[in-house]
Each structure stands twice: as C-alpha cells, then as structure tokens.
N, C-alpha and C positions, 0 to 999 in steps of 0.2 A: 706639222707644217701644213698638211692637207686640210686639217680642220681650220687653221688660221686663214688659209687661202679661201676656203668655202665661206667663212664668216665675212671676209673682205668683199667677196663677190655679192653675197646677199645684202651687205650694207650698201654697196654702190647701187644695186638694183632698187633697194628701198629708198635711197636718197633721190634717185632719178624720179621715182614715182611720186615722192613728196614734192619735188620741184615742179612736176607736171601739175599736181593738184594745186599748188600755189598759183601757178600761171593761169590755170583755168578758172579758179574760184575767186581770185582777188581782182577787183575792177580797177583799183587805183594803181597806176604804173609805179609810183614812188613806193607805195606799200609793198608791191610785188617784189621790187628789187631789195627792199629792206628785209623781207622775210627770206628771200633766196640767200642773201648774205648770212643771215642768222643760221639757217639750217646747214649751210656749207661749212662755215667757219667755227660753229659751235656744235660739234657732233652730238647727236641724240638729244641733248638738252634743247637745242634750237628747234628740233622737230616737236618736242613736247610743248614748248612755248607756243609754237604755231597752232597745234591742234587744240591747245587750251584757250588761246585768245584770238587767233587769227582767222578761223573759219567764218565765212560769211553766212550767217543764219537768216539773212534778210527774208528769204522766201521759203524757209523751212517750216516744218509742221508746228514748231513751238509757238508760232504766231497765227496759226490757222484760225483759231476762235476769234482773235482780235480782228483779223481781216474780214471775216464774215460779218461781224458786228459793224465794222466800218461801212461795208457795202449796204447793209440794211438801213443804217442811219442816213447814209449819203443819198439814197433814193428818195427819202422823205423830204430832204431839205434842198435838193439840187436845183429844182426849178425856181423856188423862192430865192435862192442864193443868187442865181444869174440875173433874175429880174431886178432884185433889190440893188445889186451891184451896179447895173447899168443906170438905174434911176439915180443912185448916189453920184455916179460919175457925171451924168448930164447936169445935175444941179450944182456941182462944184467943179466944173471943168476948168475954170481959170486957175484954181489952186492945185488941181490934180494933173494938169497937162504935163508938167515937167517930170512927173513920176508915173506917167500913164503905163509904161511898159512894166514897171514893178507891180502896180495894182492888177493889171490884167494877167500877169504871170501867176500871181497867187490865186486869182479867181479860176483860171483855166487849169492850173497845175494841181491845186489842192482844194478847190471849191471853197476857198476862204472868202466869205462875203465882205464886200466893201460897204461899211456902214457909216452913216453920217449924222446920227442923232445922239451922240454920246457926251456925257460929262466925264472928263479925265482930270485926275489929280496926280501930281508928281509927289511921291513920298520918298524923302531922303532919310535913309537909315531906319533901323528898327524903332527908334523912339518916335518917328513920325508914322510908320506903318501900323504898328499894333493898336494904338488907340482907335484908328479908323476901322481896323478889322473887328475889334471888339464891339464897337458901336454898330457895325453892319450886321454882325452875327446876332446881336440882341434883337434886331428888327425882323429876323427871318420868320416867315409865316408858313411856307409850304416845305421847302427843302434847303439843306446845306450840303454842298459837295466840296470836299477838301482833299487835295492831293499834294504831297510834299516829299521831296528828296530827304531832307533832314527835319525831323520832328523830335524834340527832346523832352524828357520828363523833368523839366526844371520849372522855374517860376512862371515864365510865360507859357510854357507847355501846359502846365497845370491850370492856368487861367483859362486857356482856350478849351481844355478838356472839360472844365466845370460848366462852361456855357453849352458845349455840345451835348453833354449828358442832360442838362436841364431842358434844353430845347427838345431833345428826343422824348423826354417824359411829357412835354407839352403837346406832343403829337406831330412835331416837325420831323420829316424824313431826313436823317443824317447819315451820310455815307463818307467814309474816310479811307483813303488809300495812302499807304506809306511805303517808301522804297525799303526793301528788306535788308539792303546793305547800308544805305545812308542813315536809316533810322533803326539800326540793329539794337540800339540800347533800349528801345521801348517794346521789344517783342514780348517779353514776359512781365511787363509792368503796365505802362499806360495803355497799350493796345488791348490787354486783357480786361482792364477796368472799363474801357469803352464798350467792349463786347458785352460784358455782364450788365451794362446799363442801357442796352437797346440801341447803341450806336453801331451801325453796320461797318465793320472794320476788316480790311484785308491788306496783306502785303502785296506789293507789285513784284511779280517774278520771284517767288519765294526761293530762298537759297537752301538747297539741299546739298549736303557735303559731297555726295558723289558727283554732282554737276556743278560744284563750286566755281571752278574757273570760268566756264562759259557764262554762267549767270552773273558773275561779277563784271563781265565785259559789256553787258547790255543793261544799263541802269536807267531808271526813270528819274531824270533830273528836273522834272517840271515842278513848279510851285503854282498851284491853281486853287483859287477859292471861287465858287459860284453860289450865289444866294438868290433863291427864287427866280432864277433864270434871267435876272436883269442887272445884278450887281456882281462884279468880279474883281479879283486881285491877281496880278501877275508881275513877276520880276525876279530879282536875285536873292531876296531875303527869306531864309528858312525860318522855321519856328524854333528859336533857341535864344537863350539869354545873351549869347556872345554877340548877337546882332544889335543889341541895345547898348548904347555907349553910356553905361552907368559908371559911377565913380570906382566901383570895385573891379571893373573890367580893365585890365592892364593894357590890352591891345585895342586901339581905336579901329572900328570896323566901318568902312565906307561902302555903302550899298544903295541901290536904287530900286524902287518898286512903283507900280501904278495902281490906282483905283479907277475902275471903269464902270460907268452906269449907262445902260442903253443896250441896243441890239448888238453892239460889238461883243457882248458877253456870250452870244449864242454859239460862237465857234469854240470858246473855252468849254462851254457845256458839252458840245459835241465831242471834244477831245476827252473830257472826263468820262463820259458815258462809254466811249470806245475802250478806254483803259479799264473802266469798271467791269465791263462785260468780259474782258480778257482775264483779269486777275480774280474776279469774284465768281467766275463761271456762271454768270447771271446773264439775263438778256433784257436789260432795261429798254423799253420801247419809247420812241419820241412821242410826246403828246403836248398838249397846249400848256400844261403846268411846267414842263421842262423847257419848251420852246414856245413862248408866247408869240402870238401872231404879231407881225411888225406893226400893224395898225393899232394893236391893243397896248403897245408899250408906250407909256408917256414919254414925250421927248425930253430927255434930261439935259441936253446941250446940243452943240453944233460941231463937236469934234469928230473928225473922220478917223475911224479905227479899222484896222485889218490885222488878222492873226496869221503868223507864219509858224508852222509846226512840222517837225519831221522826226524820224527815228529809224531803227533797224527794219521796221515794217514798211517804210516809205519806198515808193517806186523811184522817186527822184529825191535828191538832197535839197528839200525846199528851203531850209534855213540858209544853207550855203549859197544857193542861187539868189535868194532875196538880198543877202549881204553884198554879193557881187553886183547885183543890179543897182542897189542903192549907191555903191561906190562909183560905178560907171556913169550913173546919171547925174552925179554931183558936178557942178560947174565952178563953185567958189570955195567951199570949205567942207572938210570932213573931220569930225571929232569922234575919236573912238576911245572907249574905256573898257578894259578887259583884264581880269586877273591872270588869265593863262593865254599866252600869245604864241601859239605854234600853228599859224594859219594855213600853211601849205602854199604851194607855188601859185595857185590860181589867185588867191587873195593878195599875196605879195605882188604879183604882176599887176593886178588891178590898182593897188595903191601906188606902185611905181609909175604906171601910166598916168594916173591922175595927177600925181605930184609933178611929173615932167611936163604935163599939159597946163600947168599953172594953177592947179587947185591947191589950196593950203590944206595940208594933211597933218593932223596932230594926233598922237597916240599916247594914252596914259596907261601905264602898267605898274605893278608893284616893284619897288626897288629889290625886295626879296620875296620870292614865292615861298609857299609852304612845301615845295618839292625842289630839292637841289637839282635833280636831273631836268625837270621842266624849266626851272629858272635858267639853267645853262643853255638848253635848247632855244629858249626864247631870246636870250642875249645874242645868239649867233646871227639873228636877223637884224639887229639894231644898226650895225655898221653900214650895211647896204642901203637900208632905208634912210639913215641920216645923210649919207653921201648924195642921195637923190633929192634932198631938201625936206624930207619928212621929219617933223619934230617928235622926238621920243622923250617922254617925261617919266621919270622914275619916282613913284609916290613914296614918301618917307614918313608921313604922319602916323601911319598904321598900315593896315592891309586894305587895299582897294579891291572889292569883290563885285562891283557893279559891272553889268554887261550892257553897254549902251553904245549907240551910234547916232550922231546928229549930222545931217547933210543939208548944207545951204540954209540952215535955220528955217527949213520948211518941213523937214521930215525927221522923225525921231524913232529910234528902235530901243525898246527896253524889254529884257526878258531873261531867260535862264541860260542861253547858249554862250559859252565861252568862244573865243576866237582860236579854236584848236580842232585837231582831227577828231577827237573823241566826241565833241559836241556836234560836229558836222556829219558824223558817220555812225557812231556807236550808241550814243545816249538818246533817250526820248527827251526832246527839248521843245520849248515854245517861246516865241517872241511876239510882242505887240508892236505894231507899226502905227504911228500916229502921224497923219498928214495935217499938220497944224502949226502955224507960225508962232502962236503964243507958247505952246508947250515946247517947241523947238528952241525958242529963245530962253525959256526957263532952264532947259537942259544945257544949253550953251553957257549960260551964266554959271551953272553948277560946275561945269567942266573947267572954266577959267578960274573959278574959285579953288578947285581941287589942285590945279597945277601950281598954285602959290605954295603948296606944301610938297612940291616935287622938284627934282633936279633935271634940267634939260641935258640930254646926252650931247657932250661936246665932241665932235668927230675927231678933232686933233688929239685930244686927250684919250679918246676911246682907242684910237689906232696905236697908241703908245703903251697899252696895257700889256702885261707879260705874255710871252708867247705860249706858255703852258696853259694860261686861261683860255686863250683863243683855240688851242687844240682841244681842250675839254669841251668847249662850247660847240665846236664843229663836229666832234664825235657824238655829242648828245643830239645834235641835229640829225645825224645819220639815222638814229633810232627813233626820232620824233614821231614818225607815222605809227609807231607801236605804243606810244605813251597813252 
C-alpha cells in the first residue's frame, strides 16, 4: 500500500508539472485546453501524445540554421523590397486601396514585396499545370529550384526527373527538396537517381526513427518551382499522376495552381533558398543570378502579386493573419475552397461577422474527406455557419484539393495552406496573393462552376440529422486543435 501511495503521489506531481509545461509552452488557448484535457483524462498516454506532437519547437535549436539563413538573405533584399513595394502601391493605388492593410501587413510583417510586373496564369488541375511546368523547365538556362511535399516515382514524376537530369548535364544548376514524409516513397528510388546524375537533392527535415514523432509534426507542405529567378509555380498540385484526371484515374481530382512570371517570383526564390540552407546544410548566397535586379527583369505583365508564407519558424502566423485580413476587408463576396476545414475560432468569427454584415460568403469543401476524424470535425462547424447565412457546398464529383479564396472579385489567394490548425501553425506553407480583377473573375467563375457538382447544406435537413452524428462531430471538434 505504501508503494501504491508513493506512486500516486509521484504521478500527481508529474501530472502537475506536465500541466504547467502545457500552459507555459502552448500559445493558443484552445490548444492549451485540449492538451490539458488529454493528459488529465488519458493518463500517461495523453502525456506521451503531448510530448510527441504538442511541444512548440518554433524557437528551438532545430531551426537555428534556417533562421540564420533567413536573416542573411533578408538583409540583402530588405531595402529593395520596401522601395519596390511603395513604388508598386503608388502606381496602382486605385486597385490596391481596398486591400491596403493586407499589402502593408505582408510587407512589414514578413518583407514580402508587393510586385506589379507579373504575368499570371490560372492552372486548373494537373492536366493544365504539368504541360506548363514541362515547357518552362525545358527553357531553363541557369538554375531550376524545386520543392514539393509529395513527389512520386510515377509517370509524371519520371517525366520531370528526366528533364532535371538532362538540364543538370547541360550545366544548369538543379536543386531539389522533397518532404521526407510526404515523398517517402522516393527516398531509395527517384531521389538516389537524381543524386547520381548531378541533381542536388535533399529531404526536408529528414525523418529519423528516434525523432519520428516530432519530425512528423512539422512538415514542409510547400509546392514551389523557380526557374532562372523569373518564372515560378505555386499552388496545391503535387507531382503525382493522381492529380491528372486521366481515364484510368477513378477519382476526379479538383485542384488549382498558378504560373507566375516576373518579380513576384523573387519571394518564392527567397523561401526556397532559406529552406535549402536549412535542409542541405548549405549557405547559398543571394546574387544577381538568383535575384535579378528589378530593372533587369523584362516586364511580363501588369498583375500585382505578393507572397504570404509561414511555418514553425515564423515569429507570427503570417498566412493566418493574411486570410483574416482578406476576409475582414471584403465588402461584397467571399468565395473559399479548401479540402480541410478546421479553421479555429478566429477565422470562424471573421466569417460570421462578414456574413452578418451583409457579405455573401460561400465555402466549398469535400463531401467526404480522406480522414474520418477531420471530416467529422469540419462538419461540426457547418450548422453554425449555415444559420448565419453562409452557404456551405459539399463537393461530390470527386475530391476537391484546391486551397483558394476570392474576395470581391478583386483579390485572389492560391497556395498550399488548408483552412486548418496544421497549416496555420505546424506546417511550412506558402500562398500567392493576386490583386487583379481579371484573375479574380476567372477564379470566381471556376468556383461557381465547381458548386454545380456540389450539394448546398440545407440547415433544416442538417439540424434533423441523427443525434449520434452530431455528438461524434462535436467530440471530433474538441480534439481538432490536435489534428
């Protein structure tokens, strides 16, 4: 009995210490409460889950090299970024005035340059993206930088691989980053072939079994291609045959990507070089080949582009703030497409305020997600949103994987970030923001075409669904900060 009492005392002391650690180390109040409930009601296992997935490594040593690289690169481009952004704003004040706060927040918060000399093409699904990618890669003269969450050793993967190897043999500098979890299938196949053929190839945050849990929790979800510092690709489409809607693919995959040519690519280059210096233990230095002078870049178009990026190394959640600002500044219409919808209270409140203020808000999500728990957690929000007048559409043609937002048909967001805690706080993500009516109208047309294959949530029918489903959804919502 004495040993049992001693064990209970030690356990209570350990539990109190863990709770103090959670309160001290977790910035988000909702996540703090979720972890506290977890460790209290699920003894031992709850603490293991917290120490595996919940510790905030944002400012820990694992990112020191990346942060040093960020600072070095930032000093080189900071003055040019501020000057160029002010010039772009002054020349396009009439178009940018309604989103001034968003543009300035990104300039001041993350040194993301506001650029106005870009050509932008909207690429719908893999069948539109990959021909553009292949054509651009073939034209590379100095360097190709590629960074992907998922890159597979299938038909399209091999096609891109062949071009990269050939270009490397021609003398083009080719650097390739793949996420070690998302692209785990190529560790011993395609990545080795690239290395043996002079393509510099590194996994981002290599998974080691001992540190498996932590490293699974901080993934590089970015999809970036930069060619010669002036051409870039960004969006939701990974390099995999599943993203191409061929006849042999049973599941229709709806996704969105952007082609950008112009100085808007410079910030994508900056992000790639920061990630490269971290994972390759290298120190690429900015020079004119990587960052051509603004005056030397031929004007490709007149589209205004800005990049929002954040991750576990960010001082502030830039992507979350940019989405909140875009929602708050909209006065007429907000169109959101996302495959994973667990946005948290701040985004939910922003959407509710907009809807109650007369803004038309429409959200397109998959009818069925690829995760039962995530799907249940997402569905827990639909009733409150629908009752406030927000239209929720459940996509049924296939799987909608696009991550987009259109505001007032003036502003468009296309990128890698889902509308969930993981994208806002845990993953390395990147979005492109386009301040342009033509692109926004194209994206709005795509959205309205997509909802033809979706079912609108009818609040009367929704409220009549079985009680057990509602309980499952609300329970999943409780743990949504941990998903």
